[in-house]
KOLDO-430171 format. One line per field, with one value per atom (N, C-alpha, C, CB): atom name; z, y, x. Coordinates in Angstrom, 1 decimal. Glycine has a CB too. Layout:
N
atom CA, ...
Z Z, ...
Y Y, ...
X X, ...
! end
This chain:
86
atom N, CA, C, CB, N, CA, C, CB, N, CA, C, CB, N, CA, C, CB, N, CA, C, CB, N, CA, C, CB, N, CA, C, CB, N, CA, C, CB, N, CA, C, CB, N, CA, C, CB, N, CA, C, CB, N, CA, C, CB, N, CA, C, CB, N, CA, C, CB, N, CA, C, CB, N, CA, C, CB, N, CA, C, CB, N, CA, C, CB, N, CA, C, CB, N, CA, C, CB, N, CA, C, CB, N, CA, C, CB, N, CA, C, CB, N, CA, C, CB, N, CA, C, CB, N, CA, C, CB, N, CA, C, CB, N, CA, C, CB, N, CA, C, CB, N, CA, C, CB, N, CA, C, CB, N, CA, C, CB, N, CA, C, CB, N, CA, C, CB, N, CA, C, CB, N, CA, C, CB, N, CA, C, CB, N, CA, C, CB, N, CA, C, CB, N, CA, C, CB, N, CA, C, CB, N, CA, C, CB, N, CA, C, CB, N, CA, C, CB, N, CA, C, CB, N, CA, C, CB, N, CA, C, CB, N, CA, C, CB, N, CA, C, CB, N, CA, C, CB, N, CA, C, CB, N, CA, C, CB, N, CA, C, CB, N, CA, C, CB, N, CA, C, CB, N, CA, C, CB, N, CA, C, CB, N, CA, C, CB, N, CA, C, CB, N, CA, C, CB, N, CA, C, CB, N, CA, C, CB, N, CA, C, CB, N, CA, C, CB, N, CA, C, CB, N, CA, C, CB, N, CA, C, CB, N, CA, C, CB, N, CA, C, CB, N, CA, C, CB, N, CA, C, CB, N, CA, C, CB, N, CA, C, CB, N, CA, C, CB, N, CA, C, CB, N, CA, C, CB, N, CA, C, CB, N, CA, C, CB, N, CA, C, CB, N, CA, C, CB, N, CA, C, CB, N, CA, C, CB, N, CA, C, CB, N, CA, C, CB, N, CA, C, CB, N, CA, C, CB
Z -72.9, -73.2, -72.4, -74.5, -72.1, -71.4, -72.6, -69.7, -72.8, -73.6, -72.5, -74.8, -72.7, -72.0, -73.0, -71.5, -72.5, -73.2, -72.5, -73.5, -73.5, -72.5, -72.4, -73.3, -71.5, -71.1, -71.4, -69.5, -72.6, -72.5, -72.6, -73.7, -72.6, -72.3, -71.6, -73.7, -70.1, -69.1, -68.7, -68.3, -68.5, -67.9, -67.2, -69.4, -66.7, -65.7, -66.7, -64.6, -68.0, -68.9, -69.7, -69.6, -69.9, -70.2, -70.9, -70.9, -71.8, -72.2, -73.3, -71.3, -73.8, -74.9, -74.6, -75.1, -75.6, -75.2, -76.7, -74.7, -76.1, -77.4, -77.7, -77.1, -78.6, -79.1, -80.6, -78.7, -81.2, -82.4, -83.1, -82.5, -82.3, -82.9, -82.1, -83.0, -82.1, -81.2, -81.4, -81.6, -80.4, -80.8, -81.5, -79.9, -82.3, -83.1, -82.3, -83.9, -83.0, -82.2, -82.0, -83.5, -80.6, -80.1, -79.1, -80.7, -79.2, -78.2, -76.6, -78.5, -75.9, -74.2, -73.7, -73.3, -73.0, -72.4, -70.9, -73.0, -70.1, -68.9, -68.7, -67.8, -68.3, -68.4, -66.8, -69.3, -66.6, -65.3, -65.6, -64.5, -64.4, -64.6, -63.2, -65.2, -63.0, -62.1, -62.1, -62.1, -60.9, -60.6, -59.4, -61.1, -59.1, -57.9, -57.0, -57.4, -55.9, -55.0, -55.4, -52.8, -56.3, -56.8, -57.9, -56.9, -57.7, -58.7, -59.3, -58.2, -60.8, -61.0, -62.0, -61.4, -62.2, -62.7, -63.2, -62.2, -64.7, -65.2, -66.3, -65.3, -66.0, -67.6, -68.5, -67.5, -69.8, -70.7, -72.2, -71.0, -73.1, -74.6, -75.7, -74.8, -76.5, -77.5, -78.3, -78.8, -78.4, -79.0, -80.4, -78.1, -80.5, -81.9, -81.9, -82.3, -83.0, -83.1, -84.2, -83.3, -84.1, -85.0, -85.4, -84.4, -86.5, -86.6, -86.5, -87.6, -86.1, -85.7, -84.6, -87.4, -83.9, -83.2, -82.0, -83.8, -82.1, -80.7, -80.6, -79.8, -79.4, -79.2, -78.4, -78.4, -78.5, -77.5, -76.6, -78.2, -75.4, -74.7, -73.8, -73.9, -73.6, -73.0, -71.6, -74.2, -70.4, -69.2, -68.9, -68.0, -68.8, -68.6, -67.0, -69.7, -66.5, -65.0, -64.3, -64.6, -63.1, -62.5, -61.0, -63.2, -60.1, -58.9, -57.9, -58.6, -56.7, -56.1, -55.7, -54.6, -55.5, -54.8, -56.1, -54.1, -57.3, -58.5, -58.8, -60.0, -58.8, -58.9, -58.3, -58.6, -56.9, -55.9, -56.8, -54.6, -56.9, -57.1, -58.8, -57.4, -59.7, -60.9, -60.3, -61.9, -59.6, -59.1, -58.9, -58.1, -57.7, -57.0, -58.0, -55.6, -59.0, -60.2, -60.9, -61.2, -61.6, -62.3, -61.3, -62.7, -60.2, -59.3, -59.2, -57.6, -59.3, -59.0, -60.3, -59.0, -61.6, -62.5, -63.2, -63.0, -62.6, -62.8, -62.0, -62.4, -60.7, -59.8, -60.5, -58.3, -60.9, -61.4, -62.8, -61.6, -63.6, -64.6, -64.0, -65.5, -63.4, -62.9, -62.1, -61.8, -61.8, -60.9, -62.1, -59.4, -63.3, -64.2, -65.2, -64.8, -65.0, -66.1, -65.3, -67.6, -64.0, -63.1, -62.3, -62.1
Y -150.1, -149.5, -148.0, -149.6, -147.7, -146.4, -145.7, -146.5, -144.3, -143.5, -141.8, -143.5, -141.7, -140.4, -139.1, -140.6, -138.1, -137.0, -135.7, -137.5, -134.6, -132.9, -132.9, -131.2, -132.3, -131.8, -130.5, -131.9, -130.0, -128.5, -128.4, -127.6, -127.0, -126.3, -127.4, -125.9, -127.6, -128.1, -127.5, -128.4, -128.0, -127.1, -128.7, -126.2, -128.3, -129.1, -129.9, -128.1, -130.0, -130.9, -131.8, -130.2, -131.4, -132.2, -131.5, -133.2, -132.1, -131.3, -131.5, -131.6, -131.3, -131.4, -132.6, -130.1, -133.6, -134.2, -134.0, -136.0, -133.5, -133.6, -135.0, -132.7, -135.2, -136.8, -136.7, -138.2, -137.7, -137.7, -138.7, -138.1, -139.8, -140.7, -140.8, -142.1, -140.1, -139.8, -141.1, -138.3, -141.6, -142.4, -142.1, -142.8, -142.7, -142.3, -141.8, -143.5, -141.0, -140.2, -141.5, -138.6, -141.4, -142.3, -143.0, -142.7, -143.3, -144.0, -143.8, -143.8, -144.8, -144.5, -144.7, -145.8, -143.8, -143.8, -143.6, -142.6, -143.7, -143.2, -142.0, -144.4, -141.2, -140.1, -140.0, -137.9, -139.8, -139.7, -138.6, -141.3, -137.5, -136.5, -136.2, -135.5, -135.9, -135.9, -134.6, -137.0, -133.7, -132.6, -132.3, -131.7, -132.1, -132.3, -133.6, -131.2, -133.4, -134.8, -135.0, -134.5, -134.0, -134.0, -134.8, -133.1, -135.6, -136.6, -136.4, -137.6, -136.5, -136.5, -137.6, -135.2, -138.3, -139.1, -139.2, -139.8, -139.9, -139.7, -140.5, -138.5, -141.2, -142.0, -141.2, -142.8, -141.2, -139.9, -141.0, -138.6, -140.0, -140.1, -139.3, -139.6, -140.1, -138.8, -138.3, -139.4, -136.9, -136.3, -135.8, -134.9, -135.7, -135.4, -135.9, -134.0, -135.8, -136.4, -135.8, -138.0, -135.2, -134.6, -135.5, -133.2, -136.3, -136.6, -135.8, -137.0, -136.7, -135.7, -134.5, -134.7, -134.2, -133.6, -133.8, -133.1, -134.4, -134.7, -134.9, -133.7, -135.0, -135.3, -134.3, -136.5, -134.1, -133.7, -134.7, -132.9, -134.6, -135.6, -134.9, -136.6, -135.7, -135.0, -136.2, -134.8, -135.3, -136.3, -136.6, -135.8, -138.4, -138.8, -139.2, -140.2, -139.6, -140.0, -139.6, -141.2, -138.9, -138.3, -138.4, -136.7, -139.1, -139.5, -138.1, -140.6, -137.9, -136.6, -136.3, -136.7, -136.8, -136.6, -135.9, -138.5, -136.6, -136.1, -134.7, -137.4, -134.7, -133.8, -132.4, -134.2, -132.5, -131.9, -131.0, -133.3, -132.1, -131.8, -130.7, -134.0, -131.0, -130.7, -128.8, -131.8, -128.9, -127.5, -126.9, -127.3, -127.4, -126.5, -126.0, -127.3, -127.0, -126.6, -125.6, -127.6, -125.6, -124.4, -123.3, -124.4, -123.4, -122.1, -121.3, -122.7, -122.0, -122.0, -121.0, -123.8, -121.4, -121.2, -120.0, -122.1, -120.0, -118.5, -117.3, -118.5, -117.4, -116.7, -116.3, -117.4, -116.9, -116.7, -116.0, -118.3, -116.0, -115.6, -114.4, -116.3, -113.8, -112.5, -112.0, -112.7, -112.5, -111.8, -111.6, -112.7, -112.0, -111.8, -110.4, -113.0, -110.5, -109.0, -108.2, -109.0, -108.3, -107.3, -106.5, -108.0
X -88.4, -87.5, -87.3, -87.5, -85.8, -85.8, -85.0, -84.9, -85.2, -84.8, -84.4, -86.0, -83.5, -83.1, -83.2, -81.5, -83.7, -84.4, -84.4, -85.7, -83.9, -84.3, -85.6, -83.8, -86.0, -87.5, -87.5, -87.9, -88.6, -88.7, -90.3, -87.9, -90.7, -92.2, -92.9, -93.2, -92.3, -93.3, -94.1, -93.0, -95.5, -96.9, -97.3, -98.4, -98.3, -99.3, -100.1, -100.3, -100.3, -100.6, -99.7, -101.1, -98.5, -97.5, -96.4, -97.9, -95.7, -94.3, -93.7, -93.3, -92.6, -91.8, -90.8, -91.1, -90.5, -89.2, -88.5, -89.3, -87.1, -86.1, -85.5, -84.8, -85.7, -85.1, -85.0, -86.3, -84.1, -83.6, -84.6, -82.1, -85.2, -86.2, -87.3, -85.7, -88.3, -89.4, -90.3, -90.1, -91.2, -92.3, -93.3, -92.7, -94.0, -95.3, -96.2, -95.9, -96.9, -98.3, -99.5, -99.1, -99.8, -100.2, -99.9, -100.3, -98.3, -97.6, -97.9, -96.3, -98.1, -98.3, -96.8, -99.5, -96.7, -95.2, -95.3, -94.2, -94.3, -94.3, -92.9, -94.3, -93.7, -92.1, -91.9, -92.3, -90.6, -90.2, -88.8, -89.8, -89.0, -88.4, -87.7, -89.2, -86.4, -85.7, -85.0, -85.0, -85.0, -84.3, -84.0, -84.8, -82.3, -82.0, -82.6, -82.4, -83.5, -83.5, -85.3, -82.8, -85.8, -86.8, -87.2, -86.9, -88.4, -89.1, -90.3, -89.3, -90.7, -91.9, -91.9, -92.4, -93.3, -93.8, -94.9, -93.7, -95.4, -96.5, -96.7, -96.7, -97.7, -98.4, -98.9, -99.6, -98.2, -98.6, -99.0, -96.9, -99.3, -99.5, -98.6, -101.0, -97.9, -97.3, -98.6, -96.0, -98.5, -99.8, -99.2, -100.5, -97.9, -97.4, -96.1, -97.4, -95.3, -93.8, -93.2, -93.7, -92.2, -91.4, -90.0, -91.1, -90.0, -88.9, -87.2, -89.2, -86.6, -85.0, -85.2, -84.3, -86.2, -86.6, -87.3, -87.1, -88.5, -88.9, -90.2, -88.7, -90.9, -92.5, -93.1, -92.7, -94.3, -95.1, -95.8, -96.1, -95.8, -96.5, -97.4, -95.7, -98.6, -99.6, -99.7, -101.1, -99.7, -100.0, -101.3, -99.5, -101.4, -103.0, -103.2, -103.5, -101.9, -102.1, -101.3, -102.3, -101.2, -100.1, -100.7, -99.9, -99.7, -99.9, -99.8, -99.0, -100.3, -100.7, -99.1, -102.0, -98.6, -97.1, -96.1, -96.2, -96.4, -95.6, -96.6, -95.6, -97.7, -98.4, -97.9, -99.4, -97.8, -97.4, -95.8, -97.1, -95.0, -93.3, -93.7, -92.1, -94.7, -94.7, -95.1, -95.9, -96.1, -96.6, -95.7, -97.5, -94.7, -93.7, -92.4, -93.1, -92.2, -91.2, -91.7, -91.0, -93.2, -93.7, -93.6, -95.1, -94.2, -94.3, -92.6, -94.8, -92.0, -90.3, -90.1, -89.2, -90.5, -90.1, -90.5, -90.3, -92.0, -92.5, -91.9, -93.9, -91.8, -91.4, -89.8, -91.5, -89.0, -87.6, -87.8, -86.7, -89.1, -89.3, -89.6, -90.1, -90.2, -90.9, -89.6, -92.5, -88.6, -87.6, -86.6, -86.8, -86.5, -85.8, -86.2, -85.6, -87.8, -88.0, -88.4, -89.0, -88.1, -88.8, -87.8, -89.7
! end
C-alpha cells in the first residue's frame, strides 16, 4: 500500500508523517522521501500514532547512499537556519 504524506521533524533517527489515518504503533513501513533529484529510503517502525494527525517514525535500516542524502539535507537545513538567525 502506498500513502503520500507530508514529512516534518526530520532527523537522523526518524521523522513525523502528517496523515489523517496513520498506521498503528508497531507497524513496519518503508519510508521514501524525494526532494529535487535526491532520494531517501529507510525501513522504519511507527513508534507513536495520533489519529487524524500523523505518526512518529523511527528509522531502523538505512542504506549508506540514503544516509548520505539525509545527512546532506540536515546539514543544509542547519546552515539555512543559522543564516536566517544570524
